[in-house]
N, CA, C and O of each residue as an XYZ file, in Angstrom:
700
protein
N       2.580    -17.775     17.233
C       1.775    -17.347     18.213
C       0.485    -16.913     17.629
O       0.461    -16.213     16.617
N      -0.649    -17.330     18.270
C      -1.903    -16.970     17.673
C      -2.393    -15.643     18.116
O      -2.280    -15.324     19.299
N      -2.954    -14.812     17.203
C      -3.166    -13.408     17.374
C      -4.574    -13.052     16.786
O      -4.854    -13.374     15.631
N      -5.341    -12.472     17.487
C      -6.808    -11.963     16.901
C      -6.353    -10.697     16.082
O      -5.655     -9.801     16.554
N      -6.795    -10.734     14.904
C      -6.705     -9.536     13.919
C      -7.930     -9.116     13.363
O      -8.704     -9.944     12.881
N      -8.182     -7.904     13.384
C      -9.393     -7.350     12.610
C      -8.913     -6.792     11.349
O      -7.874     -6.132     11.361
N      -9.518     -6.972     10.323
C      -9.271     -6.567      9.036
C     -10.400     -5.746      8.705
O     -11.553     -6.153      8.845
N     -10.080     -4.474      8.223
C     -10.881     -3.386      7.618
C     -10.836     -3.193      6.222
O      -9.773     -2.861      5.697
N     -12.023     -3.387      5.453
C     -12.101     -3.271      4.063
C     -12.614     -1.823      3.787
O     -13.691     -1.471      4.270
N     -11.934     -1.048      3.086
C     -12.322      0.483      2.901
C     -12.543      0.784      1.479
O     -11.844      0.214      0.641
N     -13.451      1.629      1.126
C     -13.672      1.997     -0.287
C     -13.867      3.470     -0.458
O     -14.099      4.203      0.503
N     -13.773      3.893     -1.676
C     -13.978      5.176     -2.153
C     -14.643      5.057     -3.482
O     -14.131      4.397     -4.387
N     -15.915      5.764     -3.628
C     -16.875      5.471     -4.818
C     -16.761      6.589     -5.766
O     -17.100      6.463     -6.943
N     -16.256      7.757     -5.244
C     -16.320      8.972     -6.398
C     -15.032      9.707     -6.032
O     -14.640      9.788     -4.868
N     -14.330     10.289     -7.174
C     -13.220     10.982     -7.052
C     -13.256     12.171     -5.993
O     -12.295     12.499     -5.297
N     -14.518     12.768     -5.979
C     -14.662     13.909     -5.135
C     -14.756     13.507     -3.686
O     -14.921     14.408     -2.864
N     -14.672     12.281     -3.284
C     -14.583     11.954     -1.761
C     -13.168     12.133     -1.358
O     -12.943     12.357     -0.169
N     -12.137     12.057     -2.242
C     -10.614     12.203     -1.961
C     -10.509     13.488     -1.037
O     -10.996     14.549     -1.429
N      -9.932     13.401      0.080
C      -9.491     14.622      0.905
C      -7.997     14.531      0.784
O      -7.330     13.839      1.552
N      -7.453     15.283     -0.255
C      -5.968     15.244     -0.444
C      -5.159     15.728      0.744
O      -5.643     16.580      1.489
N      -3.871     15.195      0.972
C      -2.948     15.806      1.860
C      -1.642     15.918      1.136
O      -0.683     15.239      1.503
N      -1.553     16.822      0.031
C      -0.278     17.070     -0.348
C       0.689     17.837      0.509
O       0.278     18.608      1.377
N       1.887     17.652      0.295
C       2.898     18.321      1.133
C       4.027     19.001      0.049
O       4.329     18.431     -1.000
N       4.509     20.099      0.401
C       5.415     20.769     -0.278
C       6.885     20.262      0.041
O       7.487     20.667      1.035
N       7.396     19.410     -0.801
C       8.746     18.780     -0.516
C       9.264     18.736     -1.920
O       8.898     17.774     -2.594
N      10.019     19.580     -2.444
C      10.665     19.666     -3.674
C      11.711     18.355     -3.725
O      12.125     17.972     -4.819
N      12.044     17.806     -2.701
C      12.976     16.625     -2.693
C      12.258     15.304     -2.709
O      12.865     14.241     -2.581
N      10.891     15.393     -2.875
C       9.970     14.221     -2.887
C       9.527     14.065     -4.177
O       8.928     14.982     -4.739
N       9.767     12.930     -4.758
C       9.208     12.627     -6.043
C       8.515     11.130     -6.192
O       9.106     10.181     -5.677
N       7.550     10.960     -6.733
C       6.765      9.746     -6.828
C       6.950      9.291     -8.505
O       6.777     10.059     -9.451
N       7.315      7.959     -8.590
C       7.542      7.711     -9.949
C       7.081      6.303    -10.187
O       7.109      5.520     -9.237
N       6.650      5.898    -11.388
C       6.163      4.569    -11.491
C       7.523      3.746    -11.893
O       8.486      4.199    -12.511
N       7.363      2.510    -11.416
C       8.577      1.551    -11.708
C       7.898      0.662    -12.913
O       7.164     -0.315    -12.759
N       8.301      1.209    -14.068
C       7.639      0.618    -15.358
C       8.210     -0.708    -15.802
O       7.556     -1.442    -16.541
N       9.465     -1.046    -15.351
C       9.996     -2.343    -15.609
C       9.766     -3.307    -14.390
O      10.223     -3.067    -13.273
N       9.031     -4.397    -14.691
C       8.969     -5.344    -13.546
C      10.121     -5.806    -12.975
O      10.917     -6.451    -13.658
N      10.348     -5.547    -11.704
C      11.625     -5.964    -11.054
C      11.372     -6.487     -9.599
O      11.100     -5.787     -8.625
N      11.504     -7.787     -9.632
C      11.261     -8.690     -8.361
C      12.088     -8.103     -7.364
O      11.557     -7.919     -6.269
N      13.417     -7.731     -7.529
C      14.207     -7.475     -6.537
C      13.745     -6.081     -5.834
O      13.749     -5.987     -4.607
N      13.402     -5.150     -6.558
C      12.908     -3.924     -6.047
C      11.584     -4.092     -5.259
O      11.371     -3.486     -4.209
N      10.690     -4.968     -5.842
C       9.339     -5.143     -5.132
C       9.560     -5.883     -3.784
O       8.972     -5.590     -2.743
N      10.415     -6.809     -3.912
C      10.736     -7.565     -2.735
C      11.194     -6.639     -1.601
O      10.734     -6.668     -0.459
N      12.151     -5.818     -2.045
C      12.861     -4.822     -1.045
C      11.744     -3.915     -0.457
O      11.770     -3.673      0.749
N      10.834     -3.437     -1.191
C       9.901     -2.379     -0.909
C       8.877     -3.292      0.227
O       8.598     -2.904      1.362
N       8.479     -4.410     -0.320
C       7.632     -5.255      0.740
C       8.136     -5.508      1.981
O       7.477     -5.369      3.012
N       9.384     -5.910      1.933
C       9.975     -6.203      3.196
C      10.410     -4.966      4.078
O      10.285     -4.950      5.302
N      10.921     -3.958      3.346
C      11.265     -2.703      4.132
C      10.056     -1.923      4.724
O      10.163     -1.317      5.790
N       8.893     -1.955      3.999
C       7.790     -1.345      4.436
C       6.997     -2.282      5.517
O       6.519     -1.793      6.541
N       6.909     -3.524      5.233
C       6.032     -4.361      6.004
C       6.709     -5.218      6.955
O       6.002     -5.948      7.649
N       8.054     -5.249      7.107
C       8.638     -6.040      7.993
C       8.283     -5.891      9.527
O       8.159     -6.856     10.281
N       8.141     -4.639      9.880
C       7.724     -4.510     11.266
C       6.367     -4.939     11.459
O       6.052     -5.255     12.606
N       5.448     -5.013     10.486
C       3.946     -5.223     10.597
C       3.614     -6.708     10.165
O       2.480     -7.003      9.789
N       4.612     -7.608     10.227
C       4.332     -8.931      9.791
C       3.793     -9.243      8.365
O       3.040    -10.190      8.138
N       4.227     -8.394      7.449
C       3.947     -8.659      6.111
C       4.730     -9.828      5.848
O       5.948     -9.730      5.693
N       4.054    -11.075      5.777
C       4.822    -12.269      5.583
C       4.208    -13.351      4.370
O       4.695    -14.444      4.081
N       3.094    -12.759      3.808
C       2.532    -13.767      2.774
C       3.399    -13.898      1.531
O       3.453    -14.954      0.901
N       3.961    -12.989      1.249
C       4.918    -12.959      0.014
C       6.498    -13.355      0.233
O       7.296    -13.528     -0.688
N       6.803    -13.469      1.679
C       8.180    -13.753      1.786
C       8.738    -15.213      1.189
O       9.940    -15.451      1.067
N       7.843    -16.005      0.893
C       8.299    -17.383      0.544
C       8.217    -17.502     -1.051
O       8.385    -18.580     -1.621
N       7.941    -16.283     -1.738
C       7.730    -16.192     -3.101
C       8.949    -16.531     -3.859
O       9.990    -16.056     -3.406
N       9.035    -17.305     -4.993
C      10.265    -17.242     -5.883
C      10.370    -16.170     -6.718
O       9.450    -15.365     -6.861
N      11.535    -16.084     -7.342
C      11.614    -14.832     -8.335
C      10.617    -14.927     -9.296
O      10.111    -13.868     -9.666
N      10.134    -16.215     -9.894
C       9.208    -16.083    -10.870
C       7.911    -15.734    -10.455
O       7.142    -15.153    -11.221
N       7.556    -16.093     -9.114
C       6.102    -15.726     -8.450
C       6.154    -14.175     -8.534
O       5.184    -13.564     -8.983
N       7.262    -13.535     -8.113
C       7.157    -12.147     -8.026
C       7.144    -11.475     -9.430
O       6.563    -10.404     -9.599
N       7.800    -12.126    -10.440
C       7.812    -11.644    -11.729
C       6.343    -11.910    -12.378
O       5.768    -11.050    -13.044
N       5.913    -12.929    -12.167
C       4.325    -13.273    -12.599
C       3.469    -12.281    -11.945
O       2.554    -11.837    -12.638
N       3.583    -11.857    -10.771
C       2.712    -10.845    -10.096
C       2.977     -9.432    -10.835
O       2.050     -8.691    -11.161
N       4.189     -9.168    -11.039
C       4.520     -7.640    -11.383
C       4.079     -7.552    -12.969
O       3.294     -6.686    -13.353
N       4.602     -8.437    -13.771
C       4.492     -8.420    -15.196
C       3.072     -8.614    -15.813
O       2.868     -9.409    -16.731
N       2.112     -7.841    -15.254
C       0.772     -7.841    -15.764
C       0.252     -6.370    -16.043
O       0.507     -5.390    -15.342
N      -0.510     -6.390    -17.174
C      -0.825     -4.991    -17.522
C      -1.875     -4.277    -16.491
O      -2.126     -3.077    -16.602
N      -2.463     -5.083    -15.492
C      -3.299     -4.498    -14.627
C      -2.609     -4.030    -13.356
O      -3.270     -3.501    -12.463
N      -1.313     -4.209    -13.252
C      -0.598     -3.978    -12.030
C       0.292     -2.616    -12.238
O       0.971     -2.485    -13.256
N       0.259     -1.808    -11.420
C       1.394     -0.558    -11.442
C       1.886     -0.500     -9.996
O       1.141     -0.523     -9.017
N       3.250     -0.420     -9.965
C       4.012     -0.142     -8.858
C       4.473      1.339     -8.923
O       4.977      1.758     -9.966
N       4.314      2.157     -7.826
C       4.889      3.434     -7.660
C       5.615      3.711     -6.412
O       5.215      3.435     -5.281
N       6.797      4.323     -6.750
C       7.869      4.390     -5.521
C       8.077      5.822     -5.307
O       8.342      6.579     -6.240
N       7.955      6.229     -4.012
C       8.309      7.510     -3.591
C       9.769      7.472     -3.133
O      10.293      6.580     -2.466
N      10.392      8.695     -3.647
C      11.846      8.881     -3.404
C      11.943     10.194     -2.778
O      11.333     11.182     -3.185
N      12.892     10.168     -1.565
C      13.177     11.350     -0.995
C      14.616     11.545     -1.086
O      15.460     10.796     -0.593
N      14.858     12.730     -1.829
C      16.296     13.027     -2.146
C      17.014     11.799     -2.747
O      18.199     11.610     -2.472
N      16.345     10.967     -3.550
C      16.720      9.989     -4.325
C      16.676      8.564     -3.567
O      16.954      7.507     -4.133
N      16.317      8.663     -2.308
C      16.239      7.317     -1.489
C      14.777      6.867     -1.424
O      13.894      7.671     -1.125
N      14.507      5.521     -1.717
C      13.221      5.102     -1.566
C      12.608      5.444     -0.289
O      13.168      5.097      0.751
N      11.505      6.094     -0.268
C      10.884      6.382      1.010
C       9.446      5.560      1.293
O       8.997      5.455      2.434
N       8.874      5.072      0.281
C       7.598      4.313      0.309
C       7.098      3.970     -1.124
O       7.695      4.293     -2.151
N       5.959      3.291     -1.069
C       5.449      2.660     -2.257
C       3.969      2.273     -2.332
O       3.323      2.111     -1.297
N       3.478      2.137     -3.430
C       2.016      1.617     -3.554
C       1.992      0.832     -4.760
O       2.595      1.199     -5.768
N       1.210     -0.408     -4.693
C       0.872     -1.062     -5.695
C      -0.648     -0.966     -5.998
O      -1.477     -1.117     -5.101
N      -0.980     -0.720     -7.244
C      -2.496     -0.647     -7.821
C      -2.741     -1.777     -8.615
O      -1.954     -2.084     -9.510
N      -3.933     -2.543     -8.336
C      -4.295     -3.597     -9.206
C      -5.567     -3.395     -9.715
O      -6.522     -3.474     -8.942
N      -5.790     -3.074    -11.240
C      -6.995     -2.909    -11.843
C      -7.680     -4.328    -11.745
O      -7.043     -5.353    -11.986
N      -8.980     -4.334    -11.386
C      -9.791     -5.564    -11.113
C     -11.024     -5.381    -11.930
O     -11.285     -4.269    -12.388
N     -11.836     -6.462    -12.150
C     -13.131     -6.313    -12.785
C     -14.077     -5.507    -12.279
O     -14.033     -5.160    -11.099
N     -15.041     -5.116    -13.108
C     -16.236     -4.162    -12.796
C     -15.567     -2.671    -12.275
O     -16.137     -1.984    -11.427
N     -14.391     -2.316    -12.853
C     -13.972     -0.935    -12.560
C     -13.253     -0.795    -11.221
O     -12.814      0.308    -10.893
N     -13.126     -1.763    -10.508
C     -12.310     -1.812     -9.278
C     -10.736     -1.574     -9.390
O     -10.027     -2.203    -10.176
N     -10.263     -0.575     -8.498
C      -8.866     -0.737     -8.615
C      -8.389     -0.861     -6.882
O      -8.563      0.063     -6.087
N      -7.951     -1.797     -6.627
C      -7.362     -2.013     -5.324
C      -5.960     -1.459     -5.145
O      -5.070     -1.595     -5.985
N      -5.827     -0.804     -3.947
C      -4.600     -0.240     -3.459
C      -3.933     -1.623     -2.689
O      -4.076     -1.785     -1.477
N      -3.258     -2.505     -3.469
C      -2.964     -3.704     -3.175
C      -1.891     -3.698     -1.906
O      -2.006     -4.431     -0.924
N      -0.892     -2.793     -2.099
C       0.119     -2.632     -0.999
C       0.259     -1.160     -0.926
O      -0.009     -0.441     -1.888
N       0.713     -0.673      0.312
C       0.901      0.816      0.417
C       1.632      0.968      1.853
O       1.273      0.344      2.851
N       2.671      1.853      1.818
C       3.250      2.039      3.016
C       4.629      2.923      2.801
O       5.159      3.170      1.718
N       5.040      3.304      4.011
C       6.306      4.220      4.044
C       7.408      3.339      4.929
O       7.153      2.610      5.887
N       8.655      3.604      4.355
C       9.754      2.978      5.107
C       9.778      3.549      6.472
O       9.291      4.651      6.729
N      10.398      2.723      7.413
C      10.182      3.197      8.917
C      10.852      4.458      9.088
O      10.297      5.297      9.797
N      12.046      4.747      8.508
C      12.689      5.955      8.787
C      12.112      7.273      8.345
O      12.560      8.358      8.717
N      10.871      7.081      7.355
C      10.410      8.248      6.758
C       9.013      8.488      7.459
O       8.376      9.477      7.098
N       8.502      7.685      8.404
C       7.183      7.749      9.262
C       7.211      8.772      9.848
O       8.252      9.024     10.454
N       6.061      9.776      9.900
C       6.030     10.831     10.719
C       6.341     12.132     10.037
O       6.283     13.239     10.572
N       6.650     11.893      8.893
C       7.110     13.311      8.007
C       6.029     13.777      7.043
O       6.318     14.701      6.282
N       4.764     13.217      6.990
C       3.636     13.518      6.087
C       3.635     12.992      4.768
O       2.803     13.289      3.910
N       4.736     12.079      4.598
C       4.843     11.386      3.291
C       3.729     10.487      3.171
O       3.286     10.314      2.035
N       3.214      9.906      4.100
C       2.038      8.918      4.040
C       0.913      9.463      3.409
O       0.367      9.027      2.396
N       0.557     10.581      4.164
C      -0.815     11.262      3.518
C      -0.599     11.711      1.978
O      -1.477     11.671      1.117
N       0.560     12.089      1.818
C       0.874     12.568      0.326
C       0.885     11.429     -0.565
O       0.319     11.500     -1.656
N       1.458     10.433     -0.202
C       1.723      9.247     -1.052
C       0.332      8.619     -1.260
O      -0.074      8.325     -2.384
N      -0.420      8.413     -0.077
C      -1.952      7.857     -0.282
C      -2.742      8.795     -1.385
O      -3.374      8.331     -2.334
N      -2.602     10.124     -1.105
C      -3.210     10.981     -2.074
C      -2.886     10.725     -3.551
O      -3.801     10.672     -4.374
N      -1.611     10.566     -3.900
C      -1.161     10.133     -5.131
C      -1.777      8.866     -5.459
O      -2.346      8.839     -6.550
N      -1.795      7.680     -4.677
C      -2.181      6.461     -4.996
C      -3.678      6.524     -5.479
O      -4.057      5.952     -6.501
N      -4.500      7.266     -4.658
C      -5.929      7.526     -5.036
C      -6.192      8.270     -6.256
O      -7.101      7.945     -7.020
N      -5.418      9.263     -6.461
C      -5.464      9.986     -7.738
C      -5.160      9.027     -9.000
O      -5.944      8.884     -9.938
N      -3.996      8.436     -8.893
C      -3.776      7.499     -9.864
C      -4.735      6.233    -10.122
O      -4.833      5.710    -11.232
N      -5.357      5.844     -9.105
C      -6.316      4.777     -9.242
C      -7.584      5.488     -9.950
O      -8.238      4.815    -10.747
N      -7.872      6.533     -9.743
C      -8.981      7.245    -10.576
C      -8.548      7.513    -11.996
O      -9.356      7.378    -12.915
N      -7.378      7.864    -12.196
C      -6.913      8.049    -13.518
C      -6.819      6.824    -14.367
O      -6.808      6.894    -15.596
N      -6.744      5.607    -13.648
C      -6.767      4.325    -14.398
C      -8.111      3.943    -14.888
O      -8.234      2.902    -15.533
N      -9.173      4.736    -14.622
C     -10.475      4.447    -14.961
C     -11.352      3.895    -13.924
O     -12.423      3.385    -14.254
N     -10.959      3.960    -12.604
C     -11.710      3.245    -11.585
C     -13.193      3.754    -11.446
O     -13.483      4.938    -11.618
N     -13.981      2.919    -11.168
C     -15.387      3.375    -10.775
C     -15.424      3.268     -9.026
O     -16.253      3.837     -8.316
N     -14.351      2.427     -8.574
C     -14.241      2.205     -7.073
C     -12.824      2.006     -6.889
O     -12.130      1.335     -7.653
N     -12.366      2.672     -5.744
C     -10.933      2.448     -5.348
C     -11.115      1.850     -3.856
O     -11.811      2.455     -3.040
N     -10.482      0.677     -3.541
C     -10.711      0.042     -2.345
C      -9.214     -0.418     -1.832
O      -8.274     -0.512     -2.621
N      -9.100     -0.686     -0.472
C      -8.001     -1.081      0.139
C      -8.238     -1.845      1.391
O      -9.361     -1.683      1.869
N      -7.511     -2.566      1.970
C      -7.727     -3.084      3.301
C      -6.424     -2.961      4.115
O      -5.282     -2.910      3.659
N      -6.837     -2.920      5.499
C      -5.782     -2.796      6.572
C      -6.182     -3.711      7.598
O      -7.147     -4.473      7.545
N      -5.305     -3.566      8.606
C      -5.750     -4.629      9.857
C      -5.073     -3.813     11.054
O      -4.259     -2.897     10.932
N      -5.621     -4.379     12.313
C      -5.159     -4.119     13.505
C      -3.641     -4.520     13.615
O      -3.070     -4.124     14.630
N      -2.988     -5.176     12.803
C      -1.601     -5.617     13.059
C      -0.764     -4.720     12.115
O       0.427     -5.012     12.014
N      -1.253     -3.632     11.390
C      -0.644     -2.831     10.534
C      -0.130     -1.579     11.382
O      -0.334     -1.519     12.594
N       0.533     -0.607     10.693
C       0.861      0.521     11.369
C      -0.190      1.236     12.120
O      -1.246      1.401     11.509
N      -0.113      1.687     13.310
C      -1.178      2.269     13.976
C      -1.902      3.373     13.366
O      -3.099      3.535     13.604
N      -1.203      4.198     12.538
C      -1.610      5.330     11.788
C      -2.333      4.931     10.363
O      -2.897      5.734      9.620
N      -2.197      3.533     10.146
C      -2.716      3.251      8.799
C      -4.272      3.489      8.396
O      -4.676      4.017      7.360
N      -4.978      3.018      9.374
C      -6.490      3.167      9.256
C      -6.827      4.634      9.303
O      -7.553      5.115      8.432
N      -6.333      5.372     10.283
C      -6.514      6.871     10.422
C      -6.240      7.549      8.992
O      -6.973      8.426      8.537
N      -5.163      7.074      8.366
C      -4.720      7.809      7.126
C      -5.741      7.526      6.096
O      -6.135      8.452      5.387
N      -6.252      6.208      5.935
C      -7.258      5.962      4.941
C      -8.620      6.726      5.187
O      -9.238      7.271      4.272
N      -9.024      6.716      6.481
C     -10.148      7.589      6.841
C     -10.018      8.997      6.547
O     -10.953      9.638      6.069
N      -8.828      9.531      6.832
C      -8.694     10.883      6.625
C      -8.556     11.425      5.213
O      -8.707     12.609      4.913
N      -8.241     10.399      4.341
C      -8.211     10.739      2.739
C      -9.570     10.448      2.237
O      -9.716     10.593      1.023
N     -10.623     10.057      2.945
C     -12.069      9.992      2.500
C     -12.624      8.614      2.314
O     -13.777      8.441      1.921
N     -11.644      7.441      2.650
C     -12.205      6.157      2.545
C     -13.282      5.858      3.645
O     -13.223      6.405      4.746
N     -14.283      4.956      3.300
C     -15.215      4.487      4.382
C     -15.081      3.030      4.435
O     -14.900      2.347      3.427
N     -15.176      2.538      5.680
C     -15.244      1.183      6.013
C     -16.591      0.478      5.463
O     -17.709      0.886      5.780
N     -16.368     -0.621      4.607
C     -17.511     -1.372      4.149
C     -17.741     -2.627      4.796
O     -18.878     -3.086      4.905
N     -16.508     -3.328      5.324
C     -16.650     -4.579      5.884
C     -15.505     -4.585      7.010
O     -14.486     -3.909      6.870
N     -15.729     -5.368      8.105
C     -14.912     -5.675      9.131
C     -14.871     -7.162      9.328
O     -15.928     -7.785      9.231
N     -13.733     -7.802      9.602
C     -13.721     -9.137      9.964
C     -12.684     -9.438     10.862
O     -11.601     -8.893     10.650
N     -12.810    -10.283     11.935
C     -11.909    -10.677     12.821
C     -11.633    -12.099     12.821
O     -12.551    -12.912     12.928
N     -10.330    -12.472     12.700
C      -9.884    -13.936     12.556
C      -8.678    -14.005     13.469
O      -8.057    -12.992     13.791
N      -8.381    -15.147     13.854
C      -7.305    -15.576     14.459
C      -6.163    -16.049     13.556
O      -6.372    -17.031     12.844
N      -4.977    -15.439     13.522
C      -3.963    -15.842     12.563
C      -2.782    -16.229     13.370
O      -2.496    -15.653     14.420
N      -2.077    -17.242     12.855
C      -0.709    -17.832     13.426
C       0.328    -16.779     12.884
O       0.379    -16.498     11.686
N       1.142    -16.218     13.816
C       2.229    -15.462     13.279
C       3.429    -15.790     14.034
O       3.281    -16.197     15.187
N       4.679    -15.662     13.510
C       5.910    -16.006     13.989
C       6.002    -15.195     15.302
O       5.263    -14.249     15.578
N       7.077    -15.715     16.139
C       7.077    -15.115     17.614
C       7.604    -13.585     17.403
O       7.247    -12.668     18.141
N       8.440    -13.435     16.374
C       8.962    -11.941     16.148
C       8.623    -11.510     14.651
O       8.481    -12.358     13.770
N       8.524    -10.387     14.460
C       8.267     -9.744     12.981
C       9.583    -10.143     12.226
O      10.639    -10.271     12.845
N       9.492    -10.334     10.882
C      10.641    -10.493     10.185
C      11.532     -9.263     10.197
O      12.737     -9.430     10.011
N      11.083     -8.130     10.386
C      11.695     -6.659     10.356
C      12.175     -6.519      8.984
O      12.393     -7.445      8.203
N      12.323     -5.226      8.760
C      12.960     -4.729      7.260
C      14.122     -5.465      6.860
O      14.681     -5.205      5.795
């Protein structure tokens, strides 16, 4: 099915622009996945993005996942709630001091608990700690309805919008 999708590119140019949203949850921890693990990353990608038609990586081979993950410029961080994966983010250091939040999200059963704002705060703080001079991310009208609002609430600003028609399968792949 052909769908019109607007993509929003957002940026933050100074650490002082971050409007944090930490939550007090002693059962919530965010840890870096330091060993490149295609199985874990594919699980997180499909679990978070399945309902939102994240399909770009579904055809990747094990080696493609490993090649993506096993790079010094990429970091994967996982949020755990009482030991269960609840969300994740990938940060990619890019030229000219850019750090992209390449992927970000919360698993469906954990949406609405404040974890998204907390996790995004952690992602932005880590991006600045990586030496960023600019942190950026993109989302679209086919993503979770609260995604854009979360980015804007944390202090990101839209610097570009583009609308295109994209061919999607009739049903989302689901988690």
